[in-house]
MDAnalysis code that builds the backbone (N, CA, C; Angstrom):
import MDAnalysis as mda
import numpy as np

u = mda.Universe.empty(624, n_residues=208, atom_resindex=np.repeat(np.arange(208), 3), trajectory=True)
u.add_TopologyAttr("name", ["N", "CA", "C"] * 208)
u.add_TopologyAttr("resid", np.arange(1, 209))
u.add_TopologyAttr("resname", ["MET", "LEU", "LEU", "TRP", "ALA", "HIS", "ILE", "THR", "SER", "GLY", "ALA", "LEU", "ALA", "LEU", "LEU", "CYS", "GLY", "ALA", "LEU", "ALA", "LEU", "VAL", "PHE", "LYS", "LYS", "GLY", "SER", "VAL", "ALA", "HIS", "ARG", "ARG", "SER", "GLY", "GLN", "VAL", "PHE", "PHE", "VAL", "SER", "MET", "LEU", "LEU", "CYS", "GLY", "THR", "SER", "ALA", "LEU", "TRP", "MET", "ALA", "ILE", "ARG", "THR", "HIS", "HIS", "ALA", "PHE", "LEU", "LEU", "VAL", "ILE", "GLY", "VAL", "PHE", "SER", "LEU", "TYR", "LEU", "THR", "LEU", "ALA", "GLY", "PHE", "ASN", "ALA", "LEU", "ARG", "VAL", "LEU", "LYS", "SER", "ASP", "SER", "ALA", "ARG", "LYS", "PHE", "GLY", "HIS", "GLY", "LEU", "SER", "ALA", "VAL", "MET", "ALA", "LEU", "GLY", "ILE", "ALA", "ALA", "PHE", "LEU", "TYR", "ILE", "ALA", "VAL", "ARG", "SER", "LEU", "GLN", "GLN", "GLY", "ASN", "PRO", "ALA", "GLY", "ALA", "THR", "VAL", "LEU", "LEU", "VAL", "PHE", "ALA", "ALA", "VAL", "ALA", "GLY", "PHE", "LEU", "VAL", "TRP", "GLN", "ASP", "HIS", "THR", "VAL", "LEU", "ARG", "SER", "ARG", "THR", "PRO", "GLN", "GLY", "PRO", "ILE", "THR", "LEU", "HIS", "ILE", "GLY", "ARG", "MET", "VAL", "GLY", "ALA", "TRP", "ILE", "SER", "ALA", "PHE", "THR", "ALA", "PHE", "LEU", "VAL", "VAL", "ASN", "GLY", "THR", "MET", "GLN", "PRO", "PRO", "ILE", "LEU", "ASN", "TRP", "LEU", "LEU", "PRO", "THR", "VAL", "ILE", "GLY", "VAL", "PRO", "VAL", "ILE", "VAL", "PHE", "TRP", "ILE", "GLY", "LYS", "LYS", "THR", "ALA", "GLY", "SER", "PRO", "ARG", "ARG", "ARG"])
u.atoms.positions = np.array([
    [8.792, 21.989, 8.625],
    [8.218, 21.173, 9.667],
    [7.416, 19.995, 8.969],
    [6.723, 20.222, 7.906],
    [5.976, 19.360, 7.316],
    [6.844, 18.200, 6.600],
    [8.055, 18.595, 6.057],
    [8.910, 17.878, 5.323],
    [9.478, 16.980, 6.522],
    [9.906, 17.535, 7.612],
    [10.666, 16.833, 8.547],
    [9.531, 15.622, 9.213],
    [8.412, 16.124, 9.503],
    [7.281, 15.295, 9.768],
    [7.281, 13.963, 8.845],
    [7.146, 14.356, 7.592],
    [7.034, 13.311, 6.474],
    [8.408, 12.468, 6.670],
    [9.517, 12.798, 6.721],
    [10.725, 12.015, 6.771],
    [10.818, 11.162, 8.066],
    [10.394, 11.891, 9.173],
    [10.469, 11.213, 10.604],
    [9.452, 9.976, 10.619],
    [8.033, 10.285, 10.154],
    [7.245, 9.356, 10.123],
    [7.657, 8.011, 9.113],
    [8.082, 8.513, 7.895],
    [8.448, 7.591, 6.867],
    [9.635, 6.599, 7.522],
    [10.576, 7.138, 8.121],
    [11.622, 6.233, 8.734],
    [11.188, 5.469, 9.776],
    [10.117, 5.967, 10.724],
    [9.525, 5.173, 11.773],
    [8.615, 4.027, 11.183],
    [8.037, 4.359, 10.060],
    [7.214, 3.333, 9.428],
    [8.032, 2.150, 8.905],
    [9.191, 2.485, 8.273],
    [10.041, 1.307, 7.727],
    [10.569, 0.523, 8.765],
    [10.831, 1.149, 9.805],
    [11.466, 0.215, 11.145],
    [10.337, -0.399, 11.472],
    [9.223, 0.081, 12.131],
    [8.215, -0.733, 12.737],
    [7.650, -1.643, 11.730],
    [7.440, -1.434, 10.559],
    [6.910, -2.406, 9.685],
    [7.749, -3.665, 9.257],
    [9.177, -3.357, 9.307],
    [9.943, -4.494, 9.310],
    [9.933, -5.219, 10.651],
    [9.624, -4.687, 11.841],
    [9.617, -5.337, 12.931],
    [8.397, -6.194, 13.026],
    [7.285, -5.629, 12.641],
    [5.966, -6.351, 12.544],
    [6.010, -7.739, 11.848],
    [6.874, -7.300, 10.788],
    [7.028, -8.877, 9.823],
    [7.774, -9.710, 10.566],
    [8.762, -9.267, 11.438],
    [9.709, -10.386, 12.052],
    [8.894, -11.059, 13.319],
    [8.216, -10.180, 13.972],
    [7.589, -10.760, 15.318],
    [6.623, -11.754, 15.011],
    [6.129, -12.500, 15.866],
    [5.273, -13.488, 15.781],
    [3.817, -12.994, 15.522],
    [3.137, -13.587, 14.527],
    [1.733, -13.033, 14.489],
    [0.768, -13.267, 15.748],
    [0.332, -12.092, 15.747],
    [-0.609, -12.102, 17.339],
    [0.087, -11.769, 18.390],
    [1.219, -11.685, 18.562],
    [1.951, -11.347, 19.659],
    [1.853, -9.892, 20.027],
    [2.293, -9.659, 21.386],
    [2.200, -7.964, 21.799],
    [2.941, -7.301, 20.872],
    [4.253, -7.836, 20.735],
    [5.288, -7.062, 19.826],
    [4.788, -6.830, 18.647],
    [4.016, -7.900, 17.956],
    [3.637, -7.635, 16.544],
    [2.476, -6.484, 16.467],
    [1.586, -6.584, 17.625],
    [0.487, -5.579, 17.628],
    [1.090, -4.169, 17.903],
    [1.956, -4.050, 18.542],
    [2.457, -2.715, 19.106],
    [3.318, -2.142, 17.876],
    [4.069, -2.873, 17.370],
    [4.877, -2.471, 16.188],
    [3.904, -2.195, 14.971],
    [2.886, -3.007, 14.760],
    [1.863, -2.798, 13.695],
    [1.210, -1.616, 13.860],
    [0.931, -1.219, 15.159],
    [0.131, -0.014, 15.500],
    [0.932, 1.207, 15.357],
    [2.088, 1.103, 15.698],
    [3.049, 2.299, 15.335],
    [3.186, 2.515, 13.722],
    [3.318, 1.282, 13.019],
    [3.409, 1.433, 11.705],
    [2.346, 2.075, 11.081],
    [1.093, 1.740, 11.553],
    [-0.013, 2.154, 11.062],
    [-0.299, 3.878, 11.095],
    [0.057, 4.317, 12.228],
    [-0.085, 5.484, 12.584],
    [1.136, 6.467, 11.790],
    [2.231, 5.761, 11.682],
    [3.497, 6.511, 10.985],
    [2.986, 6.658, 9.525],
    [2.379, 5.602, 9.017],
    [2.031, 5.482, 7.521],
    [0.925, 6.466, 7.248],
    [0.050, 6.816, 8.190],
    [-1.179, 7.549, 8.005],
    [-0.607, 8.974, 7.969],
    [0.391, 9.277, 8.788],
    [0.987, 10.638, 8.791],
    [2.035, 10.858, 7.592],
    [2.767, 9.881, 7.235],
    [3.631, 9.997, 6.042],
    [2.872, 10.003, 4.867],
    [1.738, 9.267, 4.549],
    [0.861, 9.383, 3.399],
    [0.251, 10.638, 3.299],
    [-0.236, 11.099, 4.457],
    [-0.935, 12.412, 4.453],
    [-0.097, 13.607, 4.090],
    [1.064, 13.754, 4.735],
    [2.088, 14.757, 4.352],
    [2.536, 14.801, 3.020],
    [2.584, 13.475, 2.408],
    [2.967, 13.288, 1.123],
    [2.013, 13.947, 0.042],
    [0.746, 13.559, 0.491],
    [-0.290, 14.282, -0.347],
    [-0.377, 15.704, -0.483],
    [0.022, 16.120, 0.898],
    [-0.148, 17.910, 0.982],
    [1.119, 18.430, 0.238],
    [2.235, 17.730, 0.309],
    [3.329, 18.286, -0.385],
    [3.190, 18.226, -1.948],
    [2.631, 17.102, -2.349],
    [2.278, 16.746, -3.653],
    [1.372, 17.952, -4.458],
    [0.424, 18.292, -3.635],
    [-0.553, 19.289, -4.030],
    [0.061, 20.658, -4.012],
    [0.945, 21.083, -3.087],
    [1.459, 22.213, -3.052],
    [2.566, 22.462, -4.214],
    [3.276, 21.488, -4.455],
    [4.406, 21.295, -5.510],
    [3.915, 20.970, -6.896],
    [2.614, 20.264, -6.969],
    [2.173, 19.896, -8.162],
    [3.119, 18.820, -8.699],
    [3.315, 17.833, -7.707],
    [4.162, 16.852, -7.991],
    [3.221, 15.413, -8.111],
    [2.957, 15.213, -9.478],
    [2.091, 14.041, -9.737],
    [2.498, 12.615, -9.255],
    [3.791, 12.304, -9.245],
    [4.223, 11.121, -9.045],
    [4.323, 10.936, -7.294],
    [4.563, 11.994, -6.698],
    [4.386, 11.980, -5.082],
    [2.978, 11.722, -4.809],
    [2.027, 12.349, -5.480],
    [0.706, 12.244, -5.174],
    [0.101, 10.732, -5.382],
    [0.740, 10.113, -6.569],
    [0.505, 8.535, -6.693],
    [0.938, 7.824, -5.485],
    [2.147, 7.999, -5.154],
    [2.628, 7.353, -3.942],
    [1.836, 7.603, -2.825],
    [1.409, 8.870, -2.462],
    [0.490, 9.184, -1.281],
    [-0.798, 8.490, -1.252],
    [-1.429, 8.615, -2.450],
    [-2.840, 8.022, -2.562],
    [-2.652, 6.345, -2.283],
    [-1.737, 5.770, -3.026],
    [-1.385, 4.398, -2.930],
    [-1.109, 3.753, -1.543],
    [-0.256, 4.544, -0.854],
    [0.184, 4.161, 0.525],
    [-0.893, 4.271, 1.524],
    [-1.775, 5.335, 1.374],
    [-2.798, 5.560, 2.434],
    [-3.955, 4.514, 2.058],
    [-4.170, 4.286, 0.773],
    [-5.165, 3.029, 0.649],
    [-4.664, 1.751, 1.036],
    [-3.499, 1.410, 0.916],
    [-3.044, 0.191, 1.515],
    [-3.134, 0.179, 2.831],
    [-2.710, 0.992, 3.596],
    [-2.623, 1.281, 5.032],
    [-3.914, 1.190, 5.644],
    [-5.043, 1.993, 4.941],
    [-6.347, 1.810, 5.707],
    [-6.956, 0.424, 5.476],
    [-6.900, -0.005, 4.188],
    [-7.376, -1.253, 3.942],
    [-6.753, -2.400, 4.720],
    [-5.566, -2.394, 4.795],
    [-4.799, -3.393, 5.709],
    [-5.417, -3.378, 7.046],
    [-5.517, -2.250, 7.717],
    [-5.925, -2.057, 9.099],
    [-7.390, -2.522, 8.982],
    [-8.295, -1.920, 8.123],
    [-9.690, -2.230, 8.183],
    [-9.916, -3.749, 7.932],
    [-9.097, -4.612, 7.278],
    [-9.479, -5.789, 6.914],
    [-9.356, -6.643, 8.406],
    [-8.826, -6.431, 9.374],
    [-8.635, -7.103, 10.564],
    [-10.190, -7.016, 11.209],
    [-11.054, -6.006, 10.833],
    [-12.255, -5.696, 11.557],
    [-13.485, -6.368, 10.568],
    [-13.392, -6.832, 9.444],
    [-14.028, -7.290, 8.459],
    [-15.161, -8.334, 8.994],
    [-14.707, -9.373, 9.531],
    [-15.315, -10.643, 9.894],
    [-16.244, -10.083, 11.343],
    [-15.898, -8.929, 12.068],
    [-16.665, -8.654, 13.141],
    [-17.668, -7.607, 13.005],
    [-17.472, -6.922, 11.998],
    [-18.298, -5.485, 11.771],
    [-18.761, -5.425, 10.305],
    [-20.036, -5.290, 10.068],
    [-20.588, -4.930, 8.646],
    [-20.029, -3.634, 8.435],
    [-19.953, -2.640, 9.262],
    [-19.557, -1.238, 8.986],
    [-18.193, -1.239, 8.225],
    [-17.285, -2.337, 8.827],
    [-16.009, -2.402, 8.219],
    [-15.830, -2.632, 6.992],
    [-16.921, -3.788, 6.803],
    [-17.076, -4.106, 5.324],
    [-17.498, -3.187, 4.309],
    [-18.431, -2.321, 4.546],
    [-18.758, -1.170, 4.075],
    [-17.577, -0.187, 3.738],
    [-16.885, -0.084, 4.869],
    [-15.750, 0.839, 4.653],
    [-14.727, 0.449, 3.616],
    [-14.639, -0.932, 3.677],
    [-13.700, -1.603, 2.729],
    [-14.242, -1.235, 1.370],
    [-15.404, -1.406, 1.035],
    [-15.918, -1.160, -0.290],
    [-15.740, 0.361, -0.786],
    [-15.862, 1.215, 0.308],
    [-15.716, 2.668, -0.106],
    [-14.300, 2.878, -0.234],
    [-13.334, 2.414, 0.264],
    [-11.793, 2.547, -0.016],
    [-11.555, 2.026, -1.371],
    [-12.337, 0.901, -1.850],
    [-12.059, 0.412, -3.253],
    [-12.466, 1.174, -4.207],
    [-13.654, 1.986, -3.925],
    [-14.304, 2.739, -4.748],
    [-13.447, 4.093, -5.068],
    [-12.806, 4.582, -3.801],
    [-11.948, 5.679, -3.973],
    [-10.552, 5.283, -4.766],
    [-9.990, 4.110, -4.659],
    [-8.983, 3.766, -5.296],
    [-9.250, 3.513, -6.679],
    [-10.498, 3.113, -6.877],
    [-10.764, 2.925, -8.532],
    [-10.693, 4.341, -9.160],
    [-11.081, 5.507, -8.407],
    [-10.977, 6.664, -8.887],
    [-9.554, 7.233, -9.003],
    [-8.741, 6.768, -8.075],
    [-7.272, 6.839, -8.162],
    [-6.704, 6.323, -9.455],
    [-7.145, 5.223, -9.704],
    [-6.729, 4.431, -10.942],
    [-6.770, 5.262, -12.213],
    [-8.221, 5.741, -12.143],
    [-8.429, 6.706, -13.520],
    [-7.460, 7.851, -13.373],
    [-7.068, 8.389, -12.388],
    [-6.134, 9.485, -12.169],
    [-4.672, 9.034, -12.684],
    [-4.372, 7.745, -12.147],
    [-3.060, 7.297, -12.704],
    [-3.193, 7.181, -14.143],
    [-4.093, 6.701, -14.889],
    [-4.031, 6.498, -16.248],
    [-4.171, 7.862, -17.133],
    [-4.662, 8.743, -16.551],
    [-4.790, 10.303, -16.926],
    [-3.340, 10.760, -16.916],
    [-2.617, 10.765, -15.908],
    [-1.258, 11.223, -15.546],
    [-0.281, 10.593, -16.570],
    [-0.679, 9.050, -16.759],
    [0.311, 8.247, -17.739],
    [0.196, 9.027, -18.911],
    [-1.009, 9.205, -19.546],
    [-1.267, 9.572, -20.864],
    [-0.457, 11.035, -21.078],
    [-0.692, 11.886, -19.989],
    [0.029, 13.230, -19.953],
    [1.528, 12.837, -19.921],
    [2.066, 11.984, -19.210],
    [3.486, 11.765, -19.327],
    [4.103, 11.363, -20.584],
    [3.198, 10.617, -21.281],
    [3.698, 10.184, -22.746],
    [3.593, 11.480, -23.666],
    [2.593, 12.234, -23.578],
    [2.526, 13.336, -24.317],
    [3.648, 14.452, -23.980],
    [4.093, 14.260, -22.942],
    [5.355, 15.235, -22.652],
    [6.616, 14.524, -22.653],
    [6.615, 13.315, -23.407],
    [8.024, 12.770, -23.761],
    [8.487, 12.139, -22.482],
    [7.819, 11.499, -21.598],
    [8.264, 10.750, -20.570],
    [7.672, 9.269, -20.340],
    [8.177, 8.481, -21.377],
    [7.761, 7.139, -21.444],
    [7.988, 6.212, -20.086],
    [9.128, 6.645, -19.473],
    [9.488, 5.892, -18.203],
    [8.531, 6.092, -17.043],
    [8.045, 7.435, -16.935],
    [7.095, 7.778, -15.945],
    [5.691, 7.048, -16.174],
    [5.249, 7.115, -17.603],
    [4.177, 6.671, -18.076],
    [4.026, 5.102, -17.693],
    [5.272, 4.289, -17.978],
    [5.366, 2.896, -17.571],
    [5.226, 2.709, -16.041],
    [5.783, 3.653, -15.198],
    [5.398, 3.399, -13.734],
    [3.882, 3.519, -13.384],
    [3.352, 4.544, -13.956],
    [2.081, 4.868, -13.702],
    [1.130, 3.744, -14.016],
    [1.468, 3.059, -15.292],
    [0.619, 1.957, -15.930],
    [0.862, 0.569, -14.971],
    [1.862, 0.447, -14.502],
    [2.157, -0.714, -13.582],
    [1.415, -0.659, -12.196],
    [1.557, 0.655, -11.492],
    [0.753, 1.081, -10.548],
    [-0.691, 1.068, -10.689],
    [-1.285, 1.277, -12.011],
    [-2.703, 1.148, -12.183],
    [-3.052, -0.166, -12.179],
    [-2.162, -1.079, -12.903],
    [-2.435, -2.467, -12.995],
    [-2.466, -3.121, -11.502],
    [-1.484, -2.919, -10.838],
    [-1.388, -3.378, -9.554],
    [-2.649, -2.977, -8.701],
    [-2.949, -1.732, -8.836],
    [-4.170, -1.246, -8.039],
    [-5.477, -1.710, -8.543],
    [-5.578, -2.059, -9.847],
    [-6.746, -2.586, -10.333],
    [-6.817, -4.174, -10.014],
    [-5.753, -4.773, -9.772],
    [-6.017, -6.103, -9.088],
    [-6.422, -6.131, -7.635],
    [-5.864, -5.254, -6.969],
    [-6.269, -4.958, -5.498],
    [-7.728, -4.741, -5.211],
    [-8.319, -3.779, -6.114],
    [-9.663, -3.355, -6.041],
    [-10.612, -4.489, -6.388],
    [-10.223, -5.312, -7.378],
    [-10.748, -6.522, -7.594],
    [-10.808, -7.568, -6.606],
    [-9.523, -7.733, -5.965],
    [-9.461, -8.588, -4.847],
    [-10.222, -8.053, -3.473],
    [-10.286, -6.886, -3.385],
    [-11.064, -6.362, -2.330],
    [-12.632, -6.540, -2.681],
    [-13.082, -6.381, -3.662],
    [-14.414, -6.753, -4.006],
    [-14.820, -8.116, -3.938],
    [-14.076, -8.935, -4.142],
    [-14.175, -10.439, -4.156],
    [-14.188, -10.952, -2.674],
    [-13.235, -10.383, -1.834],
    [-13.102, -10.826, -0.403],
    [-14.136, -10.326, 0.376],
    [-14.555, -8.987, 0.163],
    [-15.548, -8.410, 1.092],
    [-16.759, -8.969, 0.760],
    [-17.133, -9.396, -0.425],
    [-18.329, -10.168, -0.505],
    [-18.362, -11.544, -0.014],
    [-17.338, -12.173, 0.211],
    [-17.239, -13.550, 0.816],
    [-17.304, -13.543, 2.505],
    [-17.477, -14.818, 2.918],
    [-17.479, -14.648, 4.474],
    [-16.426, -15.860, 5.029],
    [-15.415, -15.941, 4.291],
    [-14.284, -17.023, 4.571],
    [-13.222, -16.184, 5.540],
    [-12.856, -16.899, 6.563],
    [-12.064, -16.390, 7.433],
    [-10.559, -15.997, 6.866],
    [-10.194, -16.771, 5.736],
    [-8.822, -16.493, 5.156],
    [-8.914, -15.358, 4.440],
    [-10.053, -14.763, 3.532],
    [-10.066, -13.653, 3.089],
    [-9.639, -12.194, 3.751],
    [-10.056, -11.992, 4.979],
    [-9.748, -10.744, 5.460],
    [-8.067, -11.016, 5.949],
    [-7.503, -12.061, 6.289],
    [-6.130, -12.286, 6.597],
    [-5.364, -11.972, 5.340],
    [-5.852, -12.535, 4.354],
    [-5.228, -12.270, 2.951],
    [-5.028, -10.763, 2.605],
    [-6.123, -10.076, 3.110],
    [-6.117, -8.678, 2.669],
    [-5.240, -7.995, 3.801],
    [-5.142, -8.299, 4.900],
    [-4.616, -7.661, 5.951],
    [-2.972, -7.655, 5.489],
    [-2.402, -8.982, 5.214],
    [-1.000, -9.224, 5.009],
    [-0.527, -8.460, 3.836],
    [-1.418, -8.703, 2.734],
    [-1.199, -8.094, 1.383],
    [-1.136, -6.555, 1.416],
    [-2.201, -5.867, 2.144],
    [-2.051, -4.511, 2.035],
    [-1.129, -3.966, 2.871],
    [-0.813, -4.585, 4.044],
    [0.208, -3.912, 5.106],
    [1.683, -4.220, 4.466],
    [1.867, -5.446, 3.980],
    [3.251, -5.513, 3.272],
    [3.419, -4.498, 2.197],
    [1.977, -4.427, 1.406],
    [2.299, -3.512, 0.247],
    [2.504, -2.017, 0.843],
    [1.961, -1.691, 1.743],
    [2.032, -0.347, 2.389],
    [3.572, -0.045, 2.710],
    [4.333, -1.271, 3.237],
    [5.666, -1.020, 3.636],
    [6.686, -0.891, 2.303],
    [6.110, -1.723, 1.412],
    [6.945, -1.637, -0.087],
    [6.636, -0.315, -0.577],
    [5.618, 0.473, -0.610],
    [5.273, 1.654, -1.134],
    [6.233, 2.559, -0.235],
    [6.293, 2.573, 1.001],
    [7.379, 3.575, 1.699],
    [8.698, 3.354, 1.335],
    [9.127, 2.016, 1.175],
    [10.422, 1.754, 0.693],
    [10.821, 2.168, -0.597],
    [9.788, 2.087, -1.324],
    [9.814, 2.698, -2.868],
    [10.134, 4.083, -2.833],
    [9.153, 4.893, -2.076],
    [9.506, 6.306, -1.826],
    [11.061, 6.515, -1.294],
    [11.391, 5.971, -0.389],
    [12.858, 6.063, 0.074],
    [13.813, 6.058, -1.159],
    [13.632, 4.771, -1.808],
    [14.757, 4.650, -2.886],
    [14.482, 5.771, -3.993],
    [13.304, 6.132, -4.305],
    [13.209, 7.197, -5.374],
    [13.636, 8.516, -4.904],
    [13.556, 8.886, -3.684],
    [14.031, 10.136, -3.352],
    [15.575, 10.167, -3.170],
    [16.171, 8.929, -2.798],
    [17.477, 8.922, -2.713],
    [18.277, 8.601, -4.118],
    [17.538, 8.243, -5.041],
    [18.188, 7.997, -6.293],
    [18.931, 6.831, -6.310],
    [18.688, 5.763, -5.534],
    [19.488, 4.562, -5.063],
    [20.104, 3.840, -6.302],
    [19.349, 3.538, -7.323],
    [19.795, 2.780, -8.543],
    [19.467, 3.490, -9.810],
    [20.380, 3.098, -10.692],
    [20.104, 3.549, -12.171],
    [19.826, 2.404, -12.943],
    [18.968, 2.575, -14.070],
    [18.282, 3.699, -14.235],
    [16.980, 4.099, -13.100],
    [16.718, 5.174, -13.095],
    [15.723, 5.507, -12.070],
    [14.446, 4.628, -11.848],
    [14.150, 4.423, -13.070],
    [13.082, 3.461, -13.161],
    [12.926, 2.188, -12.253],
    [14.306, 1.762, -11.984],
    [14.256, 0.577, -11.168],
    [14.014, 0.887, -9.661],
    [14.250, 2.069, -9.302],
    [13.793, 2.538, -7.879],
    [12.162, 2.432, -7.893],
    [11.567, 2.638, -8.842],
    [10.064, 2.576, -8.801],
    [9.424, 1.293, -8.899],
    [10.078, 0.549, -9.677],
    [9.477, -0.892, -9.986],
    [10.041, -2.111, -9.345],
    [11.319, -1.972, -8.929],
    [11.927, -3.176, -8.422],
    [11.460, -3.683, -6.890],
    [11.039, -2.781, -6.026],
    [10.556, -3.219, -4.767],
    [9.371, -3.945, -5.135],
    [8.429, -3.630, -5.932],
    [7.399, -4.232, -6.263],
    [7.458, -5.633, -6.922],
    [8.242, -5.589, -7.715],
    [8.780, -6.815, -8.638],
    [9.131, -8.059, -7.579],
    [10.013, -7.416, -6.618],
    [10.466, -8.351, -5.484],
    [9.529, -8.648, -4.438],
    [8.611, -7.558, -4.130],
    [7.650, -7.604, -3.037],
    [6.485, -8.540, -3.225],
    [6.047, -8.469, -4.458],
    [4.808, -9.241, -4.723],
    [4.876, -10.663, -4.505],
    [6.035, -11.422, -4.996],
    [6.257, -12.718, -4.574],
    [6.445, -13.007, -3.100],
    [6.924, -12.016, -2.411],
    [7.203, -12.128, -0.909],
    [5.728, -12.121, -0.261],
    [4.836, -11.374, -0.757],
    [3.419, -11.201, -0.266],
    [2.796, -12.636, -0.321],
    [2.964, -12.998, -1.641],
    [2.188, -14.365, -2.127],
    [2.740, -15.466, -1.146],
    [3.990, -15.503, -0.954],
    [4.539, -16.490, 0.132],
    [4.201, -16.443, 1.413],
    [4.161, -15.234, 2.092],
    [3.720, -14.764, 3.166],
    [2.171, -15.279, 3.542],
    [1.356, -14.778, 2.587],
    [0.037, -15.058, 2.723],
    [-0.190, -16.631, 2.570],
    [0.524, -17.257, 1.758],
    [0.443, -18.836, 1.786],
    [0.647, -19.413, 3.100],
    [1.860, -18.921, 3.621],
    [2.262, -19.416, 4.913],
    [1.356, -19.178, 6.152],
    [0.854, -17.993, 6.157],
    [-0.095, -17.597, 7.346],
    [-1.564, -18.313, 7.269],
    [-1.980, -18.472, 5.943],
    [-3.292, -18.994, 5.661],
    [-3.397, -20.451, 5.665],
    [-2.116, -21.077, 5.443],
    [-2.066, -22.581, 5.303],
    [-3.016, -23.279, 6.545],
    [-2.665, -22.917, 7.546],
    [-3.407, -23.604, 8.687],
    [-4.654, -22.907, 9.164],
    [-5.142, -22.073, 8.427],
    [-6.476, -21.384, 8.865],
    [-7.759, -22.383, 8.590],
    [-8.431, -22.287, 9.489],
    [-9.639, -23.212, 9.291],
    [-10.556, -22.538, 8.282],
    [-11.278, -23.449, 7.416],
    [-12.212, -23.213, 6.194],
    [-13.506, -23.075, 6.689],
    [-14.187, -21.840, 6.533],
    [-15.726, -21.889, 6.915],
    [-16.511, -22.405, 5.637],
    [-17.346, -23.368, 5.865],
    [-18.334, -23.720, 4.876],
    [-19.458, -23.153, 4.630],
])
């Protein structure tokens, strides 16, 4: 049942996340699809963590931690300008993710010791990306500019969708060599995120 819940919620997250990207920002359709995406990602990420712990699957654990962080941070970003508690919660998420980065690095070292350089490379890339995101969180949450939370919301939510898509590719072994399933979505997705953020924030008013 847990596996089926994970598969169903993951499929729903992929669908609704794609719809949220297509629908006009601020529209009812965007909000509704985004809400379903958020709940689906929470269920998918939580079930992934539980299965990773039960099966001692380190890489599934990494995906679960990363996807939950991105989903919660993206949702919380919408509340940052209206609530100081949301700002504090954002700092708390960053602190937890910083601990996750330490775990990623530890697992990477173990992977090298076990003769798995491809796995270590994946973990090091994830750690580097997560490190940048934690730094960005810290910078944006300390500022009071309206563009910052928009940047966090778009970047984290699209990043969460990419993590779900990455998990789909990895499980199905879509590409060879296998490392492409782990890294190609990020390589393609990061420029898309940068473009999308630039497009959405170009007309945003700047607070002095």
